[in-house]
C-alpha positions in Angstrom: -15.5 31.4 5.9 -18.8 29.5 7.0 -19.6 26.3 5.1 -22.9 26.7 2.9 -25.7 24.1 2.6 -28.3 23.1 0.2 -31.0 24.4 2.7 -29.5 28.1 2.7 -29.6 27.8 -1.2 -33.4 26.6 -0.7 -32.7 23.7 -3.3 -32.9 20.7 -1.0 -36.4 19.3 -2.7 -34.6 19.3 -6.0 -31.7 17.6 -5.3 -33.7 15.1 -3.5 -35.8 14.5 -6.8 -32.5 14.0 -8.3 -31.4 11.5 -6.1 -34.4 9.5 -5.5 -33.9 7.0 -8.2 -30.1 7.6 -8.6 -30.1 5.7 -5.0 -31.3 2.3 -6.6 -28.3 0.1 -7.8 -28.5 -1.1 -11.2 -28.8 -5.3 -11.4 -27.1 -6.2 -14.8 -25.3 -9.8 -15.4 -21.7 -10.6 -16.9 -21.3 -12.5 -20.0 -21.5 -15.8 -18.0 -25.2 -14.7 -16.7 -23.8 -13.9 -13.3 -25.9 -11.6 -11.5 -23.8 -8.1 -10.7 -24.8 -4.7 -9.0 -23.5 -1.8 -10.8 -23.9 1.8 -8.9 -21.1 4.4 -8.5 -17.5 4.3 -10.5 -15.8 7.1 -8.3 -11.8 7.1 -8.9 -9.6 5.7 -6.2 -6.9 8.6 -6.9 -9.4 11.2 -5.7 -12.2 9.7 -4.5 -12.9 6.6 -2.6 -12.8 4.1 -5.6 -15.5 1.9 -4.4 -19.3 1.0 -5.7 -22.1 2.1 -3.5 -22.8 0.7 0.4 -26.3 0.1 -1.2 -24.9 -2.1 -4.2 -22.9 -3.8 -1.5 -25.5 -4.6 0.9 -27.9 -5.8 -1.8 -25.3 -8.3 -3.1 -24.8 -9.5 0.7 -28.9 -10.0 0.9 -29.0 -12.1 -2.3 -25.7 -13.8 -2.6 -23.4 -16.3 -0.7 -20.3 -15.0 -1.5 -19.5 -10.9 -2.6 -16.9 -10.2 -4.5 -16.4 -6.3 -4.9 -13.7 -4.2 -6.5 -11.7 -1.1 -5.2 -9.8 1.2 -7.6 -6.4 1.0 -8.6 -3.3 0.0 -6.1 -4.2 -1.4 -2.3 -2.7 2.3 -1.2 -5.5 3.9 -2.7 -8.9 1.7 -3.5 -7.9 -0.9 -0.5 -7.4 1.4 2.3 -10.4 3.7 1.3 -12.7 0.7 1.2 -11.7 -0.5 4.6 -11.4 3.0 6.3 -14.0 4.7 4.6 -16.7 2.2 3.1 -16.1 -0.6 6.0 -16.0 2.1 8.8 -19.3 3.8 7.6 -21.2 0.8 7.4 -19.7 -1.6 9.8 -18.9 -4.3 6.9 -16.0 -6.5 7.8 -14.4 -8.6 4.8 -13.2 -11.8 5.2 -10.5 -11.7 2.2 -8.7 -9.4 -0.1 -7.5 -10.2 -3.3 -4.5 -7.9 -4.6 -4.4 -8.3 -8.6 -1.0 -8.2 -9.7 0.9 -8.3 -13.4 4.2 -9.5 -14.3 4.4 -6.5 -16.6 3.6 -4.0 -13.9 6.6 -5.6 -11.8 9.1 -5.5 -14.4 7.9 -1.7 -14.7 8.4 -1.1 -11.2 11.8 -2.9 -11.7 13.0 -0.2 -14.1 12.0 -2.1 -17.7 11.1 0.5 -20.3 7.4 -0.1 -21.3 8.6 -1.5 -24.8 10.4 -4.2 -23.5 7.8 -5.6 -20.6 7.2 -8.4 -23.0 10.6 -10.0 -22.6 11.4 -12.2 -19.9 13.6 -10.0 -17.2 13.8 -12.1 -13.9 16.2 -9.3 -12.2 13.8 -6.7 -13.0 10.8 -8.9 -11.8 12.3 -9.6 -8.6 13.4 -6.0 -8.1 9.8 -4.7 -8.9 8.6 -7.1 -6.6 9.2 -4.8 -3.5 6.2 -2.7 -5.2 3.7 -5.7 -4.6 5.7 -6.9 -1.2 4.4 -3.3 0.2 1.0 -3.5 -0.8 0.7 -7.1 0.9 2.3 -5.8 3.8 -0.3 -3.0 3.8 -3.2 -5.1 3.3 -2.3 -7.4 6.1 -2.0 -4.6 8.5 -6.3 -4.6 8.2 -5.9 -7.7 9.6 -7.7 -9.7 6.6 -6.9 -13.1 4.8 -4.3 -12.1 1.3 -4.2 -13.8 -1.6 -2.3 -12.6 -4.9 -3.9 -13.3 -8.4 -1.4 -13.2 -11.1 -3.4 -11.6 -14.1 -1.7 -13.4 -16.8 -0.6 -11.7 -20.0 0.4 -13.8 -23.1 4.0 -12.6 -22.7 4.3 -14.1 -19.2 6.7 -17.0 -19.1 6.6 -19.7 -16.9 9.9 -18.6 -15.1 8.3 -15.2 -14.3 5.2 -16.9 -12.6 7.2 -19.2 -10.7 9.4 -16.6 -9.5 6.4 -14.4 -8.5 4.8 -17.5 -6.6 8.3 -17.9 -4.8 8.4 -14.3 -3.7 4.9 -14.3 -2.4 5.5 -17.7 -0.5 8.3 -15.7 1.2 6.0 -13.3 2.6 3.6 -16.2 3.5 1.0 -15.3 0.8 -0.3 -17.4 -1.9 -0.3 -16.1 -5.5 -2.6 -17.8 -7.7 -2.3 -17.8 -11.8 -5.6 -16.2 -13.4 -6.6 -16.5 -16.5 -10.1 -15.0 -16.3 -9.7 -12.4 -19.4 -8.9 -15.3 -21.7 -10.9 -18.3 -20.3 -13.7 -16.5 -18.1 -14.7 -18.3 -15.3 -13.0 -21.4 -16.0 -9.6 -19.7 -15.8 -10.5 -17.8 -12.3 -11.7 -21.2 -10.6 -8.4 -22.2 -8.8 -8.4 -18.6 -7.6 -11.9 -18.3 -6.6 -11.3 -21.7 -4.4 -8.6 -20.3 -2.7 -10.7 -17.5 -1.5 -13.4 -19.3 -0.3 -10.8 -21.2 1.4 -9.8 -17.9 3.1 -13.2 -16.9 4.3 -13.5 -19.8 6.3 -10.6 -19.1 8.3 -11.0 -16.5 11.4 -10.1 -13.1 10.3 -9.5 -10.2 12.6 -10.6 -7.2 10.5 -9.2 -3.6 12.0 -9.3 -0.3 10.6 -6.1 1.8 10.4 -6.9 4.6 12.6 -9.6 5.4 15.1 -12.5 7.7 14.6 -11.6 9.9 17.7 -8.1 10.8 16.3 -7.5 14.3 15.2 -7.8 14.9 11.3 -3.9 16.1 11.1 -2.7 13.0 13.0 -4.9 10.4 10.5 -3.2 11.9 7.7 0.2 11.3 9.6 -0.7 7.5 10.1 -1.9 7.2 6.4 1.5 8.7 5.4 3.8 6.7 7.7 1.8 3.2 7.6 0.3 2.9 3.8 2.8 5.3 1.8 5.8 4.4 3.7 6.6 8.1 4.1 9.1 9.3 7.5 7.2 12.6 7.8 4.4 14.7 6.4 5.0 18.4 5.4 1.5 20.3 5.5 1.5 23.7 3.4 -0.3 26.5 5.7 -3.6 26.3 3.7 -3.7 22.7 4.1 -2.6 22.9 8.1 -5.3 25.8 8.7 -8.4 23.9 6.7 -7.8 20.6 8.7 -7.7 22.7 11.9 -10.8 24.7 11.0 -12.5 21.0 10.0 -11.7 19.8 13.3 -12.8 22.7 15.4 -16.2 22.7 13.4 -16.8 18.9 14.6 -15.9 17.0 11.4 -12.8 15.4 12.9 -14.4 12.3 13.5 -14.4 11.7 9.6 -12.1 9.5 7.6 -9.3 10.8 5.4 -9.5 10.5 1.3 -6.3 10.7 0.1 -5.9 12.5 -3.3 -2.5 11.4 -4.7 -1.1 9.6 -7.9 -1.9 6.3 -8.4 1.2 5.6 -10.2 3.3 5.5 -7.2 2.7 4.3 -3.6 4.0 7.6 -2.7 2.8 11.3 -3.8 5.2 11.2 -6.9 4.5 9.4 -10.1 8.0 8.9 -11.0 9.1 6.8 -7.6 8.4 3.5 -8.9 9.1 0.4 -6.8 8.3 0.6 -2.8 9.3 4.4 -2.1 10.3 4.9 2.0 11.9 7.4 4.1 10.6 10.2 2.0 8.6 13.4 3.0 4.9 13.3 2.2 4.0 16.7 1.2 0.1 17.8 1.9 -1.0 21.0 -0.4 -4.8 21.3 0.3 -7.6 19.8 2.1 -11.7 19.8 1.0 -14.5 18.8 3.6 -17.0 16.6 2.1 -19.6 16.6 4.7 -22.4 14.6 2.7 -20.1 12.1 1.6 -18.7 11.8 5.2 -14.8 12.5 4.8 -12.2 14.8 4.2 -10.1 14.8 0.8 -6.4 15.7 1.4 -4.5 16.7 -1.5 -0.8 15.7 -1.8 1.8 16.3 -4.8 0.6 17.4 -8.0 -2.9 16.1 -8.7 -5.8 17.1 -10.6 -9.3 16.3 -8.9 -11.1 16.4 -11.9 -11.1 13.2 -13.8 -10.8 13.1 -17.5 -11.1 10.9 -20.7 -8.4 9.4 -22.3 -7.2 10.6 -25.9 -9.8 8.2 -27.5 -12.8 7.6 -25.3 -14.1 4.1 -25.5 -17.6 6.0 -26.4 -15.7 6.7 -30.0 -15.6 3.1 -30.7 -19.2 1.8 -29.7 -22.5 1.7 -32.3 -25.6 -0.2 -32.9 -26.7 -1.6 -36.2 -29.9 -1.9 -37.9 -30.7 -4.9 -36.1 -30.2 -3.5 -32.7 -26.7 -5.2 -32.0 -24.3 -3.2 -30.0 -20.8 -3.4 -30.9 -17.2 -2.0 -29.8 -17.6 -2.8 -26.2 -14.9 -4.9 -25.8 
């Protein structure tokens, strides 16, 4: 098989015309009048999960501190932010915030969804293994880490203190964040902690080098981030990765497509699974984007909407007031 380019299809000009304005970030403001750049929203389970480089560079040029989101958990969004976005553009973050909820940790500890509102310290401690794995993963990149406990009304004082204690055992601070309920006021302590981390010396580093062969990059990801003991490549995936390597794309980073519900490839494996075989079934080259997508487990790479999309609740009245956004 040979790669097909836009030039061969004689549509380079048309594509350029479409992209001319699309490449410009959108400047908006938050509810508290803070400027924000919104540009791109790729899913971190099937794509790189970060906003555009242009948006980040614009923010860095205009603000003293820039906060950017990487989607889903740290095994997806954070790893891809570091290994794809930062790698490509020489960005070196000063701090990383891991957002955690007590509800999610109890779920990883085996609690059913209907019971997540009830205090359960035993399940919380068991489920902390998941957060611990994410903390350890992010620290492999050499950045300062803080955990933001995204508070729910059902969280008890005992549960909050337990998470702080368990994080302290990992030499990591955990700060209660009430931004959803109180806005900026509810996130002040977290912001102050982040500023303190940025003032310390960090040794940001990537997980693997550009020169490492594609197959070996996948193996590094599977073992270091997903905590697998081995990687099982389907013949199709191995042949494609070998071909991409031979065609001169071996220097590209890996963008893993896998479930967001587990550190592993299997959404049923909650907590912090380890010592398993990580299955790679396919690979796809995205030379324009500058990465190779590798498919692991049962994952569909076409994003879909929920059964009731938010758009169904959005409306504008006769006076131009928009409703249904929140």
